[in-house]
C-alpha positions in Angstrom: -19.5 -80.8 -149.6 -20.9 -77.5 -150.9 -19.3 -76.6 -154.3 -17.4 -73.3 -154.6 -19.6 -70.7 -156.2 -18.8 -69.8 -159.8 -17.7 -66.2 -159.0 -16.3 -65.6 -162.5 -19.6 -66.8 -164.0 -21.6 -64.4 -161.8 -19.4 -61.5 -162.7 -19.8 -62.2 -166.4 -23.5 -62.6 -166.0 -23.7 -59.1 -164.4 -21.8 -57.7 -167.3 -24.5 -59.0 -169.6 -27.1 -57.3 -167.5 -25.7 -53.9 -168.0 -28.2 -52.8 -170.7 -31.1 -54.1 -168.5 -29.8 -52.3 -165.5 -29.4 -49.0 -167.4 -33.0 -49.4 -168.8 -34.3 -50.0 -165.3 -32.5 -47.0 -163.8 -33.6 -44.7 -166.6 -37.2 -45.9 -166.2 -37.1 -45.0 -162.5 -35.4 -41.8 -163.3 -38.2 -40.7 -165.6 -40.8 -41.6 -163.0 -39.5 -40.3 -159.6 -41.6 -40.6 -156.5 -41.3 -38.9 -153.1 -41.0 -40.4 -149.6 -43.7 -43.0 -149.1 -45.5 -42.3 -152.4 -43.5 -45.0 -154.3 -46.4 -47.0 -155.6 -45.1 -47.3 -159.2 -41.5 -47.9 -158.2 -42.3 -50.5 -155.5 -44.7 -52.3 -157.9 -42.1 -52.5 -160.6 -39.5 -53.8 -158.2 -41.8 -56.5 -156.8 -42.8 -57.6 -160.4 -39.1 -58.0 -161.4 -38.2 -60.0 -158.2 -41.1 -62.3 -158.7 -40.2 -62.9 -162.3 -36.8 -64.2 -161.2 -38.4 -66.7 -158.7 -37.6 -64.6 -155.6 -40.1 -64.7 -152.8 -41.7 -61.3 -152.4 -43.5 -59.4 -149.6 -45.2 -56.2 -150.8 -46.5 -53.4 -148.6 -43.9 -53.9 -145.9 -43.8 -51.3 -143.1 -45.7 -51.3 -139.9 -46.8 -47.7 -140.3 -46.9 -46.9 -144.1 -46.6 -50.3 -145.8 -44.7 -49.2 -149.0 -41.6 -51.3 -148.8 -40.7 -54.4 -150.7 -38.8 -57.4 -149.4 -37.4 -60.1 -151.6 -36.1 -63.4 -150.0 -33.8 -65.8 -151.8 -33.0 -69.1 -150.2 -29.8 -70.8 -151.5 -30.2 -74.3 -152.7 -26.9 -75.6 -151.4 -27.8 -75.8 -147.7 -28.2 -73.7 -144.6 -26.1 -70.6 -143.9 -26.2 -67.0 -142.7 -28.8 -64.5 -143.6 -27.5 -61.5 -145.5 -29.5 -58.3 -146.0 -28.8 -56.0 -149.0 -30.6 -52.7 -149.1 -31.5 -50.0 -151.6 -33.7 -46.9 -151.3 -36.4 -45.9 -153.8 -37.5 -42.4 -153.1 -36.6 -39.2 -155.0 -36.3 -35.5 -154.1 -38.5 -32.4 -154.6 -36.1 -30.8 -157.0 -36.7 -29.7 -160.6 -34.2 -31.5 -162.9 -32.0 -29.4 -165.2 -30.2 -32.3 -167.0 -31.0 -32.4 -170.7 -31.1 -36.1 -171.2 -33.5 -38.5 -173.0 -34.5 -40.0 -169.6 -35.2 -36.6 -167.9 -37.8 -36.7 -165.1 -41.3 -36.5 -166.4 -42.6 -35.3 -163.1 -42.4 -31.5 -162.6 -40.5 -30.6 -159.4 -39.4 -34.1 -158.6 -36.1 -35.9 -159.6 -33.7 -38.6 -158.6 -31.0 -36.2 -157.4 -29.4 -38.6 -154.9 -29.0 -41.8 -157.0 -31.7 -43.9 -155.5 -32.7 -44.9 -159.0 -29.2 -46.3 -159.4 -29.2 -48.0 -156.0 -32.4 -49.8 -156.9 -31.1 -50.8 -160.3 -27.9 -52.2 -158.9 -29.6 -54.2 -156.2 -32.0 -55.6 -158.8 -29.0 -56.6 -161.0 -27.5 -58.4 -157.9 -30.8 -60.1 -157.1 -31.2 -61.4 -160.6 -27.7 -62.8 -160.6 -27.9 -64.4 -157.2 -31.3 -65.9 -158.2 -29.7 -67.4 -161.4 -26.9 -69.0 -159.2 -29.0 -69.9 -156.2 -28.1 -73.6 -156.5 -24.5 -72.5 -155.5 -25.5 -70.5 -152.4 -25.7 -71.7 -148.8 -27.9 -69.4 -146.8 -30.4 -66.6 -147.5 -30.2 -63.2 -149.1 -32.8 -60.6 -148.2 -33.2 -57.8 -150.7 -34.7 -54.6 -149.1 -36.2 -51.9 -151.2 -37.2 -49.1 -148.8 -39.2 -45.9 -149.3 -38.6 -42.5 -147.5 -34.9 -42.5 -146.9 -34.8 -38.8 -147.8 -37.1 -37.7 -145.1 -39.9 -38.7 -142.7 -43.7 -38.4 -142.3 -46.0 -38.6 -139.3 -47.0 -42.1 -138.6 -50.8 -42.7 -139.0 -50.5 -45.0 -136.0 -48.8 -43.0 -133.4 -47.8 -39.6 -134.9 -44.0 -40.2 -134.8 -41.9 -38.8 -137.6 -40.6 -42.0 -139.3 -38.2 -42.6 -142.2 -38.7 -45.7 -144.4 -35.9 -47.7 -142.7 -37.4 -47.4 -139.3 -40.9 -48.2 -140.6 -39.7 -51.4 -142.2 -37.5 -52.4 -139.3 -40.5 -52.0 -136.9 -42.3 -54.5 -139.2 -39.7 -57.1 -138.3 -37.4 -57.3 -141.4 -34.3 -57.6 -139.2 -35.4 -60.5 -137.0 -33.3 -63.2 -138.7 -30.6 -61.1 -140.3 -26.9 -61.8 -139.5 -25.2 -59.1 -141.6 -26.3 -56.1 -143.7 -24.8 -54.0 -146.4 -25.7 -51.0 -148.5 -24.1 -48.8 -151.2 -24.5 -45.1 -152.0 -23.4 -43.3 -155.1 -20.6 -40.7 -154.7 -20.0 -38.2 -157.5 -16.7 -37.1 -155.9 -15.3 -40.5 -156.8 -14.9 -41.6 -160.4 -17.1 -44.4 -161.7 -15.4 -47.7 -160.9 -14.1 -46.5 -157.5 -15.2 -47.7 -154.1 -14.8 -45.8 -150.9 -15.6 -46.8 -147.3 -15.1 -45.3 -143.9 -13.4 -47.5 -141.3 -15.9 -46.6 -138.5 -18.2 -43.6 -138.5 -19.5 -43.0 -142.1 -22.3 -40.5 -141.6 -23.9 -38.5 -138.8 -27.2 -38.8 -137.0 -29.4 -36.4 -138.9 -32.4 -35.4 -136.8 -35.3 -33.3 -138.0 -37.5 -31.2 -135.8 -40.7 -29.1 -136.2 -41.6 -26.8 -133.3 -44.9 -24.9 -133.0 -45.5 -22.1 -130.6 -49.1 -21.0 -129.9 -49.8 -17.6 -128.4 -52.7 -15.2 -128.4 -53.5 -12.9 -131.4 -53.9 -9.2 -130.8 -53.7 -5.7 -132.2 -50.3 -4.1 -132.4 -51.6 -1.2 -130.3 -52.3 -3.6 -127.3 -49.4 -6.0 -127.1 -50.1 -6.5 -123.4 -53.3 -8.4 -124.3 -51.6 -10.8 -126.7 -48.9 -13.5 -126.6 -46.6 -13.0 -129.5 -45.7 -16.3 -131.3 -43.1 -14.6 -133.4 -41.2 -13.3 -130.4 -41.2 -16.9 -128.9 -39.7 -18.2 -132.2 -37.1 -15.5 -132.3 -36.1 -16.2 -128.7 -35.9 -19.9 -129.4 -33.6 -19.3 -132.4 -31.2 -17.2 -130.3 -31.2 -19.5 -127.3 -30.7 -22.7 -129.3 -27.7 -21.1 -131.2 -26.3 -20.4 -127.7 -27.0 -24.0 -126.7 -25.0 -25.3 -129.6 -22.1 -22.9 -128.9 -21.9 -23.4 -125.1 -23.5 -26.7 -124.1 -22.1 -29.1 -126.7 -18.6 -30.6 -126.3 -16.5 -28.6 -128.8 -14.5 -31.7 -129.7 -17.7 -33.4 -130.8 -18.7 -32.5 -134.4 -22.3 -31.2 -134.3 -24.3 -28.6 -136.3 -27.8 -27.3 -136.1 -29.6 -25.1 -138.7 -33.1 -23.8 -139.1 -34.9 -24.5 -142.4 -38.2 -22.6 -142.3 -40.0 -20.1 -140.2 -43.7 -19.4 -140.8 -45.8 -17.1 -138.7 -48.4 -14.3 -138.8 -51.4 -13.4 -140.9 -51.3 -9.6 -141.3 -48.9 -6.7 -140.9 -50.7 -5.2 -137.9 -51.7 -8.4 -136.1 -49.6 -10.0 -133.4 -49.0 -13.6 -134.5 -51.0 -16.3 -132.7 -48.9 -19.1 -134.2 -45.3 -19.7 -135.4 -43.7 -22.9 -136.8 -40.0 -23.5 -137.0 -38.3 -26.5 -138.8 -34.7 -27.5 -138.9 -32.2 -30.3 -138.5 -29.2 -31.1 -136.3 -26.4 -33.5 -136.9 -24.0 -35.2 -134.6 -22.3 -38.6 -134.2 -22.6 -39.8 -130.7 -25.9 -40.9 -129.2 -25.1 -38.8 -126.1 -24.8 -35.6 -128.1 -28.0 -36.4 -130.1 -29.8 -36.9 -126.8 -28.3 -33.7 -125.3 -29.4 -31.6 -128.2 -32.9 -33.1 -128.2 -33.4 -32.4 -124.5 -32.0 -28.9 -125.0 -34.6 -28.2 -127.7 -37.4 -29.4 -125.4 -36.1 -27.5 -122.4 -35.7 -24.2 -124.3 -39.1 -24.4 -125.9 -40.8 -25.2 -122.6 -39.1 -22.3 -120.8 -39.8 -19.8 -123.5 -43.5 -20.8 -123.8 -43.9 -20.7 -120.0 -42.3 -17.2 -119.7 -44.4 -15.8 -122.5 -47.7 -17.4 -121.4 -47.9 -19.6 -124.6 -47.8 -23.2 -125.5 -45.4 -25.4 -127.5 -45.4 -28.6 -129.5 -42.2 -30.4 -130.7 -42.2 -33.1 -133.3 -38.9 -35.0 -133.9 -37.5 -37.4 -136.4 -34.8 -39.0 -134.4 -31.5 -39.7 -136.3 -28.8 -42.2 -135.8 -25.2 -42.2 -137.0 -24.0 -44.7 -139.6 -21.4 -46.8 -137.9 -19.5 -49.5 -139.9 -18.5 -52.8 -138.3 -14.7 -53.3 -138.3 -14.9 -56.8 -139.7 -17.5 -55.9 -142.3 -15.3 -53.0 -143.5 -12.5 -55.5 -144.2 -14.9 -57.7 -146.1 -16.0 -54.7 -148.2 -12.4 -53.8 -148.9 -11.6 -57.4 -150.0 -14.7 -57.6 -152.2 -14.1 -54.2 -153.7 -10.5 -55.0 -154.5 -11.7 -58.1 -156.3 -14.3 -56.2 -158.3 -12.5 -52.9 -159.2 -8.8 -53.5 -158.3 -6.6 -52.4 -155.5 -5.9 -48.9 -156.9 -9.6 -48.0 -157.2 -10.4 -48.7 -153.5 -10.3 -45.8 -151.1 -10.4 -45.7 -147.3 -12.2 -42.5 -146.5 -11.0 -40.7 -143.4 -13.5 -37.9 -143.0 -17.1 -38.9 -142.1 -19.9 -36.8 -143.5 -22.3 -34.7 -141.4 -25.0 -35.8 -143.9 -27.4 -38.4 -142.6 -28.6 -41.8 -143.8 -31.2 -44.1 -142.1 -29.2 -47.2 -142.9 -27.7 -46.4 -139.4 -30.8 -48.0 -137.9 -29.9 -51.3 -139.7 -26.3 -51.1 -138.5 -27.5 -50.4 -135.0 -29.0 -53.9 -134.9 -26.6 -56.2 -136.8 -23.0 -55.8 -138.0 -22.5 -54.6 -141.5 -21.2 -51.7 -143.6 -22.3 -48.7 -145.7 -20.0 -48.1 -148.6 -19.8 -45.5 -151.4 -19.5 -46.3 -155.1 -18.1 -43.7 -157.5 -20.4 -42.3 -160.1 -18.5 -39.3 -161.4 -16.9 -38.7 -164.8 -15.2 -35.3 -165.4 -14.9 -36.0 -169.2 -18.6 -36.4 -169.4 -19.3 -33.4 -167.1 -20.8 -35.6 -164.4 -19.4 -33.7 -161.5 -22.4 -32.2 -159.7 -23.0 -33.1 -156.1 -26.0 -35.0 -154.8 -29.2 -33.0 -154.2 -28.4 -30.7 -157.0 -30.6 -30.2 -160.1 -27.8 -31.2 -162.4 -26.8 -34.4 -160.5 -26.3 -37.4 -162.7 -24.3 -40.6 -162.8 -21.9 -42.4 -165.1 -24.0 -45.5 -165.7 -20.9 -47.6 -166.0 -21.0 -47.7 -162.2 -24.1 -49.9 -162.2 -22.2 -53.0 -163.2 -19.5 -52.3 -160.5 -22.2 -51.8 -157.9 -24.1 -54.9 -158.7 -20.8 -57.0 -158.7 -19.8 -55.6 -155.4 -23.2 -56.4 -153.8 -23.0 -60.0 -155.2 -19.4 -60.4 -153.9 -20.5 -59.2 -150.4 -23.3 -61.7 -150.4 -21.2 -64.7 -151.5 -18.3 -63.8 -149.2 -20.7 -64.7 -146.4 -22.7 -67.5 -148.1 
């Protein structure tokens, strides 16, 4: 008979790891890296996992090869395979926090807590490795790049985030359940929140290029104006969102950049639009995608120009009902009943953990990192974002509880 795991011992062990997790988080915070350019971060993660006797695969990802996968086999027998995931990339934001561990890289900072996510998962990995003799089954620790955005694949040109890149490399093939945590400054440190079903929207990015014919302003009939095509597209897509999308379905589209033209008196040959749209259902995502293509094609044809659309397809984050109950149970054991919140309003922000949840049951939960007394109240993606580092212990404990609940 497999002995019951020493949960109290594991929780105490994590408490002893607090200084180490804080040091790890601050090291990553000082040295942030963007998207797939996580060479230093992934190298440090791999070294730590290997030092704890965890099997490590480096350079994971079919297209970019910058992810790290750690595999821990329990010594107490066979069992399910649990995947725990953290993201490693930072944001192109100049930090305004005056702290000893301020970002050393100009214009780049961890403004979304991925440094904390990585530190928490490393703390959980070290703990589970220490107690592997009490585990029946396997834990897979995923450290992924490029959650914050996407890049064109060098293989096929598709815009891919880190989650999709790693999944296409086969990391989900044997997985039974998956979990991930994300910091939430709106909740105080030591609080856990989870949505019962939809957690976050499908966030899709697009880049549209119109190509026309340059010409002099005195002879517009000899040119094809790429700025006019872009302007028509913006107007018609706004009408698409207002009139062609179910008003009961939450959806939003916004343009981020528009670049066109080379001189004040030259009709523009080229224009480039970028933006995002967010929705929850796959049907609505597909409808907006097809609408963008249809409008671009019609405008280009009517104007005598050409068009090219690049998309990063998004997917909503949908929590499994049973997995939500397991998170609630584990969270109540870690932080107490009064510090567990069921969130009733899903966010229109996006997260590529949805691709994991689309393949196996699991849940995406939020862990509070705010502290009003310390002035830690700024939202994610802001230059003053920070965390109350007390939350690292709570997060690592919750990840361990989620693993051993299954193992």
